[in-house]
N, C-alpha and C positions, 0 to 999 in steps of 0.2 A: 511496630511494623517497619518504621523508617530507620535505617541503619545510619551511623555516623557519616558514611560515605554519601548516602543520599541526602542527608541534612547539608553537607557541604555543597552538593549540587544545588539544592533548593536555595541556600543562601546566595550562591552565585547568581541565581536568577532573581534575587530580591523578592522572594515570595512573601505574601502577607502572612502574618501569624494569627489573624483573626479566625474565628470559627467560620464555617461555610455560610454564605449568604444566600438569599432566595434567588431563584433563576430569573434572568431577565431575557431580553430579546435575542441574545446570542445563542441561547440554548432552548431546546424543547423538551429535554429529558434530563433526569439525574438530580442528585442532591448538591451539586457543587456548581458554582457560578463561575464560568471561565473568565468572563469579562473582568471580574474582580479577583482573579487568582494571583495577582501580584507580579506576574511576568511582564517585564518591560519588553513588549513585542518590537522586534527590529526586523525589517524586511530586506534590508540591503539594496543593491542597485538594480537587481534583475527586473523587478516589476516596472521600474522606471525605464529601463531599456526596452522592454516589451511595448509599453505604451508609446514611447517615442517612435518605435518602429512601426506603429499602426498607420494605416491609411487615414487621411483626414476625414472627420465626420463626427456626428453627435456622440457616439460611444467614446471615441478618443477624447473629445472634449470633457465628457463626464469624468472619465478616469483621470485625466490631468487635473481636474478640479480637486481631487482628493489627495494630491501629492504630499501634503504636509500633515496628513493624519488628522486626529490621533488614530492609532491602530491598536486593536485589541484581539485577543484570542477569539476565534470563531469556530463553532462546531460545523459550519458549512466546509471547512477546510480539514480534510483528513490527510494525515501523513501516511503515504504509501511506502512501506518498508523503511520508514525513517526519513532520511533525506539523501537518497541514493544518486541524485544528479551529481553530488560532490563527495558524499561521505559513504563509506561501506555500509551496505544495507543491513538492517537489523542489528546495528551496533548500538551500544550506549551513546557514543558520540553522535550518531545520526539521529537517534531519538531526541537527544537534548537539542540539537540544532533545529529540528522540526518544532519542538515546543517553543524555542525562541522566535520562530517564524510565525507563531500564532496558530499552529494546528490545534484544534480543540479535541481531536481524537487521534490516537496514535495506534498504528497497526503492528500486531505480531502475527506473522504466518507461523502456524504451529506444526512442528514435526516432533517425532520422538526418537530417543536414544536407545541403545541396546539395553539399558537398565530401566527402560520404559518411563524415563522423565521427559517432560515437555520442554522444547526449546524453540527459539525464534529463528526460522530459516525459510526462505521462500519455497524451497523444495526439499523433500525428504533426501534427495540425492544430488545436492548441488555443491557439496563442500569442496570438490576439486576445482571449481572455478569461482568460488566466493570466499574461500579462506586459504590459509597457508599450509593446509594439511600435507600436501606433497613434499614440503620442505622438512616435515617431521617424520623421519624414516620409521619410527616405532609406531606411529599412527597410519602412515601411508601403507604399511604392511597389512593393515586390517581392512583396507578399502575393498569393496566388492570387486572392482576391476582394477588391476595395477596400472600405473602410468605407462603410456607408450608415446615416445616423442614424435613430434612433427617430422615428416619426411620431406625435405626440400626438393628431392628429386622427383617424386611422384605427386607432391602437393597434398598428401594425406594428412588430415588434421591430427593434432595431438589428441589422445583420448585417456580417460580414466573414469572411474565411477566410485565416489566416495560418499557415503550416506550417514546421516545422523544415527541411523540404526546400526551402523558398524561400530560405533564407539560409545563409551559411557558419558554421562553428564559431565563428570570431572574432566574427561579427556576433551570433550567438546568445549568446555569452558577454558581450557588451556590454549585453544586456537586463537589466532588473530583473524578478525573479519577483514576481508580485502574487497576492493571494488569488483563488481561482476565483470568477468572476462567474457567477451563475445567473439574474439578471434583466437581460435585454439591452435596456436602456432609455437608453443614451448618446445624447445629441443632438450631441456633438462628441467629438473624439478625445483630449481631456485631462480630460474630466469625471470619469472614474473611473480616474485614474492610467494612462491609455493603454489601458484595456480597453473593451469594448463594454457593460459592465454593472456592477451593484452586487453587494457581498458580502452573503450572507444575514445577517440580523440576529442570529443565534445564533453566528456566527463573529465575527471582529474584524479591522480593518485595522491595528491597533496596531503589529504587527511588520513591516508592509510599507513604511512610509514611508522607512526608511533604505536602500532599494534592496537587497532580498534577492538574494543571489548565485545566478544560474543555474549549473548544473553539467553538465559532460560526464561520461560514464560513467567515464573515467579519473580525473577530479576525485573522483568519488564513491567510487571503489575506494580511492583513496589515503587519503581521509579516514576511511572506515570501518575500513580496515586499521590506520590509526594509532590508532584507538580500541579495537583488539583485538576488534572485533565481526565479524559474518558478513553475508552478502550474499544478496539475492534480486533477480533481474533479469527483468523481463517484456519480451518481444519484443512491442511494440505493433503491432497489425495496421496496415499502411500504408494511408493514405487516398489515396494517389497511385498511379497505374498502375505496376505492376511488370511487367517489369524497369524500374527507375528509370533515367532517362537512357539507356534502351535496352540497358543491359548489367549493371546492378546488380540481381541476383535476390533473391528472398525467401531462398533458400538462402545467398547471399553474406551477407545481413544477419544471419541467425541464426548462422552460423558465425563472423562477426566478433565477435559478443558473446562466444562461447567463446574465440576467439583473444585478445580483450582481457584476459580473466581470466588466460589462460595466460601472455601476454606480461608481465603484472604479477605473475607468480609467485604467484598465488592458488590454493591447493589446491582441487580440485573438490569435496571434501567440506565446504567452507565456503560453497558456492554452491547455491542453489535457483533454477533457471531456471524460467520460467513462460511459458505461452502459452495463449490461447484457440483456436488453430488446431491441430487434431490433426496436421496435416502437420509442423508445427514440433516437436511433441512426439515424433513417430515419427523424425524426422530426428536429434534429439539422442540418442534411445535407440540408434539404429542406427550413428551416425557419431561420436558424442562420449559413449560409454557411461559414462565416469567422472562426467560431468555429468548424463547421462540418468537415472541411478538416482535422483537427487533432483529431477528435473523435475516441476513441478506442472502437471497438466492442468487449466487453469481452465475451469470448466464453467458456462456460462450458456445451454446448449441448452434448458433447460426454460422459458426466457422466450419461446421462439418462438411459442407459442400456448397456449390453455387445456388442450389435451390432450397436450402434449408431455412433461409430467413423467414419466408411467408409461413411456413409450417410452424416455426417457433412463435411468431406473432399470434397465430391461431390458438396457441396453448395458454395465452396469458389469462383469459377469463376463467379457465378451469383451475389454474394455479391459485388465483384469488379465491375461488370457491373452496379450494382445499385448505385455505387458511394462510396462505403465503401473504405477507404484508409488504415486503420490500424486494424489488427486483434489482440486480446489480449487473446490468449489461456494460460492455465496452462502449466507449464514446461513439465509434462509428455506427453502432446500431441505432443511435438515437437521432441522428441528423442526416439530412440529405440536401442536395441542391435542387431548388425549384428552377427547372430549365427555362421557364417562361420569364423569370425575373432575375435569375442568377443569384438569388439570395439563399442563405442557409436556413432551413426550416425544420421543424420536428418531423421525424419519420413515422411510418405506420406503427412501428414498435412503440414509440413514445405515445402516440395518440391512443392506441389500444390499451396500453398500460394505465393511462390516466382514466379512460372510460371505465376500466375494471376496478378502479379505486386503489391501484398499487402505487406505492411510493417508489421513486427511482433514486438510486445512488450509483454514480458511475465512476469508471476508472479508465485510464490514468493519464492525467496531464503531466507534461514535462518528462515524458518517457521516450519521446520519439527523436530527440536531437533536433538539429536545425530543420525548419519547415520549408526551406527554399524549393525542395523537390516534392513537396506535397504531404510530407509528414508520416508516410508509411502506414502501418496497420491501424493505428488509432484514428487516422483521418481518412480512412478508406472511403472513396466516393466523393471526397471533397477537393480532389486535385485541381479542379478548374478554378477554385476560389481561394486556394491556399498557396501563397508564394513567398511569405516572409514570417519571421517569428511573431511579429505583432498580431498576425491573424489568429493566434491562439486565443486572444481575448474575445475575438468575434465569436469563435466556437463556444467558449465559456459562457458568453452572454446569451447565446441561444439555448444552450443546455440549461442555464439557470432561469431565464425569464420566460422562454416559450415551452421548452420541455418540462420545466418545473422540477428539476432534480433538486433534492433537498440537501445533498452533500456531494462533494467531489473529492476523489483521491488524487493526489499529486505527488510526484517524486521531488518537488521543491515547493514546500507549503506556502512560502511567501507569495508566490504567484496568485494562488487562489485566495489566500488571506487578504491581499490587497483588494481584489475584486469584491470579496464579501464585505469588508469594512466600507468600501465605497458605496455599495449598493444596499447597505443596511440589512444584510442577510445574516 
């Protein structure tokens, strides 16, 4: 299964050559022991920067006491899209960086190509702002919507729509992964390395210039397996009409994800499937129960409108009764500020989920940029107590210790790995 290229990667990580050992405290599922996977986990300066930035108190003291490690891979730390704080998302380079930072589970968001092959991409139709496709005329010509440049006179943003389903697997693999653009201000197709916009100033293009490698799901599984780590795969909601090409149904798509793991002989207890669509979750529960028991019901229903939150909370017991085991809400749904004490505490969502016996896995730390202005979407409602980057660890601590989340997605795995090691999670 492991190619010579992957063996080279493994050697670079100093992986152990011994057979898999029994599971220990770092893992609750699966046949491979992450703590003994041979990866020399290196967290870099960011966790130390965050701890130093914290307000004085017992949590800071505790985290400072762990500064010299030792540090190990932890399943509490999930790599969200690789390591996109600094590396192009869903690239080989980003996955390897996340593994080095101790992520025990590596994510592939799954989309499909025109020849119905599965690839790792956050959205079915994001190639125009996450790859160099627009700098490839022969591929740009296949995009659903062609490139329209930014108009500086009217301020109209640049636009395009390029989907994985517009091109074949071979064509997708010929692309370079780029840092996700969030300001769509390109005036030509080469200005931002073939994307329609620029990278946020709190990220970096440093690791994108060498043509970061795009990955198929099979590529990603082979790489992660060679590193003795585990998997999470999200079925991305298609942005193209389904059935695709008249015959490829949503069921075909989500069953193909399961089939790929089975074909590559990956045990289901090493895999956490994910979807925002309840129909996908129910399908896996009913038709692939070995995978369904670890399926994450990703939950953004509370984003629908200002009154949706309470209605969503009320559905949690019935979801548990339906057989759902794991809920995956965004961070803001799990924590609130107690106005009487000024402390961050578990939300009604968190307490109701716990009462219903639901496990919680949340997303995504290190995605908001600097927290001086409150942290944006992921920290919604916490503005009054969030004013510096070190406050990220205050939120992580509540999510872990009081909410009881069992795993956390992060755009920079080292941050969560440091906390998990320090707290013995």
